[in-house]
C-alpha positions as CSV (number, residue, x, y, z in Angstrom):
1,X,-52.2,20.6,6.8
2,X,-49.6,17.9,6.4
3,X,-48.0,17.1,3.0
4,X,-48.8,13.8,1.4
5,X,-45.2,12.6,0.9
6,X,-41.6,13.8,0.5
7,X,-40.6,12.3,-2.9
8,X,-42.2,12.0,-6.3
9,X,-42.2,8.2,-6.3
10,X,-45.5,6.4,-6.5
11,X,-44.7,4.1,-3.6
12,X,-43.2,6.0,-0.7
13,X,-43.3,4.4,2.8
14,X,-43.6,6.5,5.9
15,X,-42.1,4.9,9.0
16,X,-42.5,5.6,12.7
17,X,-42.3,3.9,16.1
18,X,-44.0,3.9,19.5
19,X,-42.8,2.7,22.9
20,X,-39.2,3.7,22.7
21,X,-39.1,5.4,26.1
22,X,-41.3,2.8,27.9
23,X,-40.1,0.7,30.8
24,X,-42.2,-2.3,29.7
25,X,-43.6,-3.8,26.5
26,X,-42.3,-3.8,23.0
27,X,-41.1,-1.1,20.7
28,X,-43.6,-1.1,17.9
29,X,-42.8,0.2,14.3
30,X,-45.2,0.7,11.5
31,X,-44.6,1.4,7.8
32,X,-47.4,2.9,5.6
33,X,-47.7,3.5,1.8
34,X,-50.5,5.9,1.1
35,X,-51.9,6.6,-2.4
36,X,-50.2,9.5,-4.1
37,X,-52.4,12.6,-3.6
38,X,-54.1,11.2,-0.5
39,X,-55.5,13.9,1.7
40,X,-56.8,13.8,5.3
41,X,-56.9,17.1,7.3
42,X,-57.4,15.2,10.6
43,X,-54.2,13.1,10.3
44,X,-51.3,14.3,12.5
45,X,-48.7,13.1,15.0
46,X,-50.4,10.4,17.1
47,X,-49.4,12.2,20.3
48,X,-51.3,15.3,19.3
49,X,-54.7,13.7,18.9
50,X,-57.2,11.9,21.2
51,X,-57.4,8.1,21.6
52,X,-60.9,8.2,20.0
53,X,-59.7,10.1,16.9
54,X,-56.6,7.8,16.7
55,X,-58.9,4.8,16.5
56,X,-61.1,6.4,13.8
57,X,-58.0,7.3,11.8
58,X,-56.5,3.8,12.2
59,X,-59.5,2.4,10.4
60,X,-59.3,5.1,7.7
61,X,-55.6,4.4,7.2
62,X,-56.1,0.6,6.9
63,X,-58.9,1.1,4.4
64,X,-57.1,3.6,2.2
65,X,-53.4,2.6,2.4
66,X,-51.8,0.8,-0.5
67,X,-49.9,-1.2,2.1
68,X,-49.2,-1.1,5.8
69,X,-47.5,-3.2,8.4
70,X,-46.9,-3.3,12.2
71,X,-44.0,-5.1,14.0
72,X,-43.4,-5.5,17.7
73,X,-39.9,-6.1,19.1
74,X,-39.9,-7.3,22.6
75,X,-38.0,-6.5,25.8
76,X,-35.5,-9.4,25.3
77,X,-34.2,-8.0,22.0
78,X,-34.3,-4.4,23.5
79,X,-32.1,-5.5,26.4
80,X,-29.8,-7.5,24.1
81,X,-29.4,-4.9,21.3
82,X,-30.3,-1.7,23.1
83,X,-33.4,0.4,22.3
84,X,-32.0,2.3,19.3
85,X,-30.9,-0.9,17.5
86,X,-34.1,-2.6,18.5
87,X,-36.0,0.3,16.9
88,X,-34.0,-0.1,13.7
89,X,-34.8,-3.8,13.7
90,X,-38.5,-3.0,14.1
91,X,-38.5,-0.4,11.4
92,X,-36.7,-2.6,8.9
93,X,-38.9,-5.6,9.7
94,X,-42.0,-3.4,9.1
95,X,-40.7,-2.3,5.7
96,X,-39.9,-5.9,4.7
97,X,-43.4,-7.0,5.8
98,X,-45.1,-4.6,3.4
99,X,-47.0,-6.3,0.6
100,X,-45.8,-3.6,-1.8
101,X,-42.1,-2.8,-2.0
102,X,-41.5,0.9,-1.5
103,X,-39.4,3.0,-3.9
104,X,-38.5,5.5,-1.3
105,X,-38.6,5.6,2.6
106,X,-39.0,8.5,5.0
107,X,-38.4,7.9,8.7
108,X,-39.5,10.0,11.6
109,X,-36.3,11.1,13.5
110,X,-32.7,11.8,12.7
111,X,-31.2,8.3,12.6
112,X,-31.9,5.1,10.7
113,X,-29.8,2.0,9.9
114,X,-31.1,1.0,6.5
115,X,-30.9,-2.8,5.9
116,X,-32.7,-2.5,2.5
117,X,-31.5,-1.4,-0.9
118,X,-34.0,1.4,-1.0
119,X,-33.1,5.2,-0.7
120,X,-34.3,6.9,2.5
121,X,-34.5,10.2,4.2
122,X,-34.7,10.9,8.0
123,X,-37.0,13.8,8.9
124,X,-37.1,15.4,12.3
125,X,-40.7,15.7,13.5
126,X,-41.7,14.0,10.3
127,X,-45.0,12.9,11.9
128,X,-46.0,16.5,12.0
129,X,-45.0,17.2,8.4
130,X,-45.9,14.2,6.2
131,X,-49.1,12.2,6.0
132,X,-47.5,8.8,5.5
133,X,-45.3,9.2,8.6
134,X,-48.3,10.5,10.6
135,X,-50.2,7.4,9.5
136,X,-47.4,5.1,10.6
137,X,-47.3,7.0,13.9
138,X,-51.0,6.3,14.5
139,X,-50.8,2.6,13.6
140,X,-47.7,2.1,15.8
141,X,-49.4,3.9,18.7
142,X,-52.8,2.2,18.4
143,X,-51.5,-1.3,18.0
144,X,-49.0,-0.9,20.8
145,X,-51.6,0.5,23.1
146,X,-53.9,-2.5,22.4
147,X,-50.9,-4.8,23.1
148,X,-50.3,-3.2,26.5
149,X,-54.0,-3.3,27.4
150,X,-54.0,-7.0,26.7
151,X,-50.9,-7.5,28.8
152,X,-52.6,-5.6,31.6
153,X,-55.2,-8.4,31.9
154,X,-52.5,-10.8,33.3
155,X,-50.5,-8.1,35.1
156,X,-53.0,-5.7,36.6
157,X,-50.8,-4.3,39.4
158,X,-48.8,-2.2,36.9
159,X,-51.9,-0.6,35.3
160,X,-50.5,-1.0,31.8
161,X,-54.0,-0.3,30.4
162,X,-53.5,3.3,31.5
163,X,-49.7,4.0,31.5
164,X,-48.9,1.7,28.5
165,X,-45.7,0.7,30.2
166,X,-44.3,4.2,30.6
167,X,-42.6,5.3,33.8
168,X,-45.5,6.8,35.7
169,X,-45.1,7.2,39.5
170,X,-47.5,4.2,40.1
171,X,-45.7,2.0,37.6
172,X,-42.3,2.8,39.1
173,X,-43.5,2.2,42.6
174,X,-45.1,-1.1,41.5
175,X,-41.8,-2.3,40.0
176,X,-40.0,-1.5,43.3
177,X,-42.7,-3.3,45.3
178,X,-43.4,-6.3,43.1
179,X,-40.3,-6.5,40.8
180,X,-40.1,-6.7,37.1
181,X,-41.9,-9.1,34.7
182,X,-40.6,-10.7,31.6
183,X,-42.1,-7.8,29.7
184,X,-40.1,-5.2,31.6
185,X,-36.8,-4.0,30.1
186,X,-34.2,-5.3,32.5
187,X,-31.5,-2.9,31.4
188,X,-33.6,0.1,32.0
189,X,-33.1,1.9,35.3
190,X,-36.0,3.5,37.2
191,X,-34.4,6.9,37.1
192,X,-33.3,6.8,33.4
193,X,-35.5,6.5,30.4
194,X,-32.8,4.7,28.3
195,X,-29.2,3.7,28.3
196,X,-26.3,4.9,26.3
197,X,-27.0,4.0,22.7
198,X,-24.3,2.4,20.6
199,X,-25.1,1.6,16.9
200,X,-24.0,-1.8,15.9
């Protein structure tokens, strides 16, 4: 069972992202502040649970969270800033969008460029250890998936409703055959998930 939070502060925000390795669509970040002592034995890394359970948990998180937010950063910014910096922008934007200012921040992963005057801690596989990061993981994943499903309606040849913009064989072949859309990451190559990442 995951631990509620890392620090002893009343308002600790967990932060995670979705879509970092995708060939198309935004990188989506979420920040979540859960009540201190909150428990949910079904909550886990979004990649480890079914879409049906993710949707159930999304509703539970939104009903129980003290505050939560979701931010999409599009392919134009990703191409301009690179994916790592675009992810930092998304995470900081999600934190700023919270209706309650966190006293402490924990981020899934090993790197974060903090633009806020709030202490933070990076935690590798944090979405498998802390409930607030797992909650952020689920919100980022579910909202991004819905975003890609909506994009699919106008771009059905890429099957984004199924692959969510990731580099499946069909998606890669479709890019070669039909070219890239404005939602594709122009700096991404078909045989590479992401470029060299330089932190600005």
